[in-house]
C-alpha positions as a Markdown table, in Angstrom:
| # | Residue | x | y | z |
|---|---|---|---|---|
| 1 | Met | -36.3 | -4.5 | 4.1 |
| 2 | Asn | -33.9 | -5.1 | 7.0 |
| 3 | Asp | -32.8 | -1.6 | 8.1 |
| 4 | Ser | -29.7 | -2.8 | 9.7 |
| 5 | Val | -28.6 | -4.3 | 6.4 |
| 6 | Lys | -29.4 | -1.2 | 4.2 |
| 7 | Asp | -27.5 | 0.9 | 6.7 |
| 8 | Arg | -24.3 | -0.9 | 5.7 |
| 9 | Leu | -24.7 | 0.3 | 2.1 |
| 10 | Ile | -23.1 | 3.6 | 1.1 |
| 11 | Val | -24.2 | 5.0 | -2.2 |
| 12 | Ala | -21.5 | 7.1 | -3.9 |
| 13 | Leu | -23.0 | 10.3 | -5.3 |
| 14 | Asp | -20.3 | 10.6 | -8.0 |
| 15 | Val | -22.3 | 12.9 | -10.2 |
| 16 | Glu | -21.7 | 16.3 | -11.9 |
| 17 | Ser | -24.2 | 18.5 | -10.2 |
| 18 | Ala | -26.0 | 19.2 | -7.0 |
| 19 | Gln | -29.3 | 18.7 | -8.7 |
| 20 | Glu | -28.3 | 15.2 | -9.7 |
| 21 | Ala | -27.3 | 14.5 | -6.2 |
| 22 | Arg | -30.6 | 15.8 | -4.8 |
| 23 | Glu | -32.6 | 13.6 | -7.2 |
| 24 | Leu | -30.6 | 10.5 | -6.4 |
| 25 | Phe | -30.9 | 11.1 | -2.7 |
| 26 | Ala | -34.6 | 11.6 | -2.9 |
| 27 | Arg | -35.0 | 8.3 | -4.9 |
| 28 | Leu | -32.6 | 6.2 | -2.7 |
| 29 | Arg | -32.9 | 7.6 | 0.8 |
| 30 | Asp | -35.3 | 4.9 | 1.9 |
| 31 | His | -33.1 | 2.1 | 0.5 |
| 32 | Ala | -29.6 | 3.0 | 1.6 |
| 33 | Gly | -28.1 | 4.1 | 4.9 |
| 34 | Met | -25.4 | 6.5 | 3.8 |
| 35 | Phe | -24.4 | 8.6 | 0.9 |
| 36 | Lys | -20.8 | 9.4 | -0.2 |
| 37 | Ile | -19.8 | 12.8 | -1.4 |
| 38 | Gly | -16.4 | 12.6 | -3.0 |
| 39 | Ser | -14.0 | 14.8 | -5.0 |
| 40 | Gln | -16.2 | 15.2 | -8.1 |
| 41 | Leu | -19.4 | 16.4 | -6.4 |
| 42 | Phe | -17.6 | 18.4 | -3.7 |
| 43 | Thr | -15.5 | 20.3 | -6.4 |
| 44 | Ala | -18.6 | 20.9 | -8.5 |
| 45 | Ala | -21.0 | 21.9 | -5.7 |
| 46 | Gly | -18.9 | 22.7 | -2.6 |
| 47 | Pro | -19.7 | 22.3 | 1.0 |
| 48 | Gly | -23.2 | 23.6 | 0.4 |
| 49 | Ile | -24.5 | 20.3 | -1.0 |
| 50 | Val | -23.1 | 18.5 | 2.1 |
| 51 | Arg | -25.0 | 20.9 | 4.4 |
| 52 | Glu | -28.1 | 20.6 | 2.3 |
| 53 | Leu | -28.3 | 16.8 | 2.3 |
| 54 | Val | -27.4 | 16.6 | 6.0 |
| 55 | Ala | -30.2 | 19.0 | 6.7 |
| 56 | Ala | -32.5 | 16.8 | 4.7 |
| 57 | Gly | -31.6 | 13.8 | 6.9 |
| 58 | Ala | -28.8 | 12.2 | 5.0 |
| 59 | Ser | -25.9 | 10.4 | 6.6 |
| 60 | Ile | -22.9 | 11.6 | 4.7 |
| 61 | Phe | -19.5 | 10.0 | 4.2 |
| 62 | Leu | -17.2 | 12.8 | 3.1 |
| 63 | Asp | -14.6 | 11.1 | 0.9 |
| 64 | Leu | -11.9 | 13.7 | 0.3 |
| 65 | Lys | -9.0 | 11.6 | 1.5 |
| 66 | Phe | -7.3 | 14.5 | 3.3 |
| 67 | His | -3.5 | 14.2 | 2.9 |
| 68 | Asp | -1.4 | 17.2 | 3.8 |
| 69 | Ile | 0.7 | 18.5 | 6.7 |
| 70 | Pro | -0.8 | 17.6 | 10.1 |
| 71 | Asn | -2.2 | 21.0 | 11.0 |
| 72 | Thr | -3.9 | 21.4 | 7.7 |
| 73 | Val | -5.6 | 18.0 | 7.8 |
| 74 | Ala | -6.6 | 18.4 | 11.5 |
| 75 | Ser | -8.2 | 21.8 | 10.6 |
| 76 | Ala | -10.0 | 20.2 | 7.6 |
| 77 | Gly | -11.3 | 17.5 | 10.0 |
| 78 | Val | -12.7 | 20.2 | 12.3 |
| 79 | Glu | -14.6 | 21.7 | 9.4 |
| 80 | Ala | -15.8 | 18.3 | 8.2 |
| 81 | Ala | -17.2 | 17.8 | 11.7 |
| 82 | Arg | -18.9 | 21.2 | 11.6 |
| 83 | Leu | -20.6 | 20.2 | 8.3 |
| 84 | Gly | -22.4 | 17.5 | 10.2 |
| 85 | Val | -21.0 | 14.5 | 8.2 |
| 86 | Ser | -21.3 | 11.1 | 9.7 |
| 87 | Met | -17.9 | 9.9 | 8.4 |
| 88 | Phe | -14.8 | 11.3 | 6.7 |
| 89 | Asn | -11.4 | 10.0 | 5.7 |
| 90 | Val | -7.8 | 10.9 | 5.6 |
| 91 | His | -5.0 | 9.1 | 3.7 |
| 92 | Ala | -2.9 | 6.9 | 6.0 |
| 93 | Leu | 0.2 | 7.6 | 4.0 |
| 94 | Gly | 0.1 | 11.1 | 5.6 |
| 95 | Gly | 1.6 | 9.4 | 8.7 |
| 96 | Ser | 1.0 | 9.0 | 12.4 |
| 97 | Glu | 1.1 | 12.7 | 13.5 |
| 98 | Met | -1.3 | 13.7 | 10.8 |
| 99 | Met | -3.8 | 11.0 | 11.7 |
| 100 | Arg | -3.5 | 11.4 | 15.5 |
| 101 | Arg | -3.9 | 15.2 | 15.4 |
| 102 | Thr | -6.9 | 14.9 | 13.2 |
| 103 | Ala | -8.6 | 12.4 | 15.5 |
| 104 | Glu | -7.9 | 14.6 | 18.5 |
| 105 | Ala | -9.0 | 17.8 | 16.8 |
| 106 | Thr | -12.3 | 16.2 | 15.6 |
| 107 | Met | -13.1 | 14.9 | 19.1 |
| 108 | Glu | -12.3 | 18.2 | 20.7 |
| 109 | Val | -14.5 | 20.3 | 18.4 |
| 110 | Ser | -17.4 | 17.9 | 18.6 |
| 111 | Thr | -17.2 | 17.9 | 22.4 |
| 112 | Arg | -16.8 | 21.6 | 22.6 |
| 113 | Glu | -19.7 | 22.4 | 20.2 |
| 114 | Gly | -22.0 | 19.7 | 21.4 |
| 115 | Ser | -22.2 | 17.8 | 18.1 |
| 116 | Lys | -21.9 | 14.2 | 17.3 |
| 117 | Arg | -18.4 | 13.2 | 16.5 |
| 118 | Pro | -18.0 | 11.9 | 12.9 |
| 119 | Val | -16.3 | 8.5 | 12.4 |
| 120 | Val | -12.7 | 9.1 | 11.1 |
| 121 | Ile | -11.2 | 6.4 | 8.9 |
| 122 | Ala | -8.0 | 6.1 | 6.9 |
| 123 | Val | -7.5 | 5.2 | 3.3 |
| 124 | Thr | -4.9 | 2.4 | 3.0 |
| 125 | Val | -4.2 | 1.5 | -0.7 |
| 126 | Leu | -6.6 | 2.6 | -3.4 |
| 127 | Thr | -8.5 | -0.2 | -5.0 |
| 128 | Ser | -7.2 | 0.9 | -8.4 |
| 129 | Ser | -3.7 | 0.1 | -7.3 |
| 130 | Asp | -1.7 | -3.1 | -7.7 |
| 131 | Asn | 1.9 | -4.1 | -7.4 |
| 132 | Ala | 2.9 | -2.2 | -10.5 |
| 133 | Thr | 1.2 | 1.0 | -9.3 |
| 134 | Leu | 3.0 | 0.9 | -5.9 |
| 135 | Ala | 6.3 | 0.1 | -7.5 |
| 136 | Glu | 6.2 | 3.0 | -9.9 |
| 137 | Val | 5.8 | 5.5 | -7.0 |
| 138 | Gly | 8.7 | 3.9 | -5.1 |
| 139 | Ile | 6.8 | 1.6 | -2.7 |
| 140 | Pro | 8.4 | -1.9 | -2.8 |
| 141 | Ser | 5.6 | -3.6 | -0.9 |
| 142 | Asp | 2.6 | -5.4 | -2.4 |
| 143 | Pro | -0.9 | -3.9 | -1.6 |
| 144 | Leu | -1.7 | -6.6 | 1.0 |
| 145 | Thr | 1.4 | -5.8 | 3.0 |
| 146 | Met | 0.9 | -2.1 | 2.8 |
| 147 | Val | -2.8 | -2.4 | 3.8 |
| 148 | Lys | -1.8 | -4.4 | 6.9 |
| 149 | Arg | 0.8 | -1.9 | 8.0 |
| 150 | Leu | -1.4 | 1.1 | 7.4 |
| 151 | Ala | -4.4 | -0.4 | 9.2 |
| 152 | Arg | -2.3 | -1.1 | 12.3 |
| 153 | Leu | -0.9 | 2.5 | 12.2 |
| 154 | Ala | -4.4 | 4.0 | 11.8 |
| 155 | Glu | -5.6 | 2.0 | 14.8 |
| 156 | Glu | -2.6 | 3.1 | 16.9 |
| 157 | Cys | -3.4 | 6.7 | 16.0 |
| 158 | Gly | -6.9 | 6.5 | 17.4 |
| 159 | Leu | -8.9 | 6.3 | 14.1 |
| 160 | Asp | -12.1 | 4.4 | 13.9 |
| 161 | Gly | -11.3 | 2.2 | 10.9 |
| 162 | Val | -10.0 | 2.1 | 7.4 |
| 163 | Val | -10.9 | 2.0 | 3.8 |
| 164 | Ala | -9.6 | -1.2 | 2.2 |
| 165 | Ser | -10.3 | -3.5 | -0.7 |
| 166 | Pro | -12.7 | -6.4 | 0.1 |
| 167 | Lys | -9.8 | -8.7 | -0.7 |
| 168 | Glu | -7.9 | -7.3 | 2.3 |
| 169 | Val | -10.7 | -7.4 | 4.9 |
| 170 | Ala | -9.5 | -10.6 | 6.5 |
| 171 | Thr | -6.0 | -9.3 | 6.7 |
| 172 | Val | -7.1 | -6.1 | 8.4 |
| 173 | Arg | -9.3 | -8.0 | 10.9 |
| 174 | Ala | -6.3 | -10.2 | 11.8 |
| 175 | Ala | -3.9 | -7.2 | 12.0 |
| 176 | Val | -5.9 | -4.9 | 14.4 |
| 177 | Arg | -6.8 | -5.4 | 18.0 |
| 178 | Ala | -10.2 | -3.8 | 18.3 |
| 179 | Ser | -13.2 | -5.9 | 17.3 |
| 180 | Asp | -15.2 | -2.8 | 16.5 |
| 181 | Phe | -12.5 | -1.4 | 14.1 |
| 182 | Leu | -14.5 | -0.4 | 11.0 |
| 183 | Ile | -13.7 | -1.6 | 7.5 |
| 184 | Val | -15.3 | 0.3 | 4.7 |
| 185 | Thr | -14.9 | -1.4 | 1.3 |
| 186 | Pro | -15.1 | 0.1 | -2.2 |
| 187 | Gly | -14.3 | -2.1 | -5.1 |
| 188 | Val | -17.6 | -3.9 | -4.7 |
| 189 | Arg | -19.5 | -5.0 | -7.8 |
| 190 | Pro | -22.7 | -7.0 | -8.1 |
| 191 | Ile | -22.4 | -10.2 | -10.1 |
| 192 | Gly | -22.2 | -9.4 | -13.8 |
| 193 | Ala | -21.3 | -5.7 | -13.3 |
| 194 | Ala | -18.2 | -4.2 | -15.0 |
| 195 | Ser | -15.1 | -3.8 | -12.9 |
| 196 | Asp | -14.3 | -0.5 | -14.5 |
| 197 | Asp | -10.9 | 0.8 | -13.2 |
| 198 | Gln | -11.1 | -1.2 | -9.9 |
| 199 | Lys | -8.5 | -4.0 | -9.7 |
| 200 | Arg | -9.2 | -5.7 | -6.4 |
| 201 | Ile | -12.9 | -6.3 | -6.3 |
| 202 | Met | -15.6 | -8.7 | -4.8 |
| 203 | Thr | -19.4 | -9.0 | -5.0 |
| 204 | Pro | -21.4 | -7.5 | -2.1 |
| 205 | Ala | -22.0 | -11.0 | -0.7 |
| 206 | Glu | -18.3 | -11.9 | -0.8 |
| 207 | Ala | -17.3 | -8.6 | 0.9 |
| 208 | Leu | -19.7 | -9.1 | 3.7 |
| 209 | Met | -18.8 | -12.7 | 4.2 |
| 210 | Ala | -15.2 | -11.6 | 4.4 |
| 211 | Gly | -16.1 | -9.2 | 7.3 |
| 212 | Ala | -16.6 | -5.8 | 5.8 |
| 213 | Asp | -18.8 | -3.3 | 7.8 |
| 214 | Tyr | -19.8 | -1.0 | 5.0 |
| 215 | Leu | -19.9 | -1.3 | 1.2 |
| 216 | Val | -19.4 | 1.7 | -1.0 |
| 217 | Met | -21.0 | 1.4 | -4.4 |
| 218 | Gly | -21.3 | 3.9 | -7.2 |
| 219 | Arg | -21.2 | 3.1 | -10.9 |
| 220 | Ala | -23.1 | -0.1 | -10.6 |
| 221 | Ile | -26.0 | 1.9 | -9.2 |
| 222 | Leu | -25.6 | 5.2 | -11.0 |
| 223 | Lys | -25.3 | 3.6 | -14.4 |
| 224 | Ala | -28.3 | 1.2 | -13.9 |
| 225 | Asp | -31.4 | 1.7 | -15.9 |
| 226 | Asp | -33.3 | 2.0 | -12.6 |
| 227 | Pro | -30.9 | 3.0 | -9.7 |
| 228 | Gln | -33.6 | 2.4 | -7.1 |
| 229 | Gln | -34.2 | -1.2 | -8.2 |
| 230 | Ala | -30.4 | -1.7 | -8.4 |
| 231 | Val | -30.1 | -0.7 | -4.7 |
| 232 | Ile | -33.0 | -2.9 | -3.7 |
| 233 | Lys | -31.4 | -5.9 | -5.4 |
| 234 | Ile | -28.0 | -5.1 | -3.8 |
| 235 | Val | -29.5 | -4.9 | -0.3 |
| 236 | Glu | -31.4 | -8.2 | -0.9 |
| 237 | Glu | -28.1 | -9.8 | -1.9 |
| 238 | Met | -26.5 | -8.4 | 1.2 |
| 239 | Ser | -29.3 | -9.7 | 3.4 |
| 240 | Arg | -29.0 | -13.2 | 2.0 |
| 241 | Ser | -25.3 | -13.2 | 2.6 |
| 242 | Leu | -25.6 | -12.1 | 6.2 |
| 243 | Ala | -28.3 | -14.6 | 6.9 |
| 244 | His | -26.1 | -17.3 | 5.5 |
| 245 | Lys | -23.1 | -16.0 | 7.6 |
| 246 | Asp | -25.2 | -16.1 | 10.8 |
């Protein structure tokens, strides 16, 4: 297996308990590069499960989409860095001051305490959202326009990248200046998998061909009869796509 390819797969540990997360990590740790801890698991098990998996060697993407006043989010970013996560996110709709102060605070604490700075990315528009979703909360723009605007704002604020639907990857690439600006894409489903509540989706191959850096996948793996084999097949699909792209 190509390690550089598997490192681009983030498995979402969207489970009900710490024990389920431990078991999945043990089964999948050799086949995926990073594991996402989101609202469900963090609410159920708290920061302890983050510390535990980091201590066990996991690279963790803390997916809590911080969105609050700038001081609160910057302080949360400091604590995320202290947990030892590899990546965490904020919500770009929190605005420029919130994002800028979080990036600065995270850098400061990592430098001061001698730890590796986590990657800080911004959520643009949730993959469950469409034109109607945005309209009902008073946003007149379509998702593509909003993603483009928020990606530019995140870059201007010193963030490392964004979370965006695979269908918006090309738009983000064209909108930002830095070639190393990261794009993390949920809304990825293997061929034949159910779309569930995601509305703007692609297959792993399509997302990588579009220019995504990391793919976040949960239910297609967690609901599989054999999650390990599901991950292996996904990475194989990713490898074929990248070989074709090269």
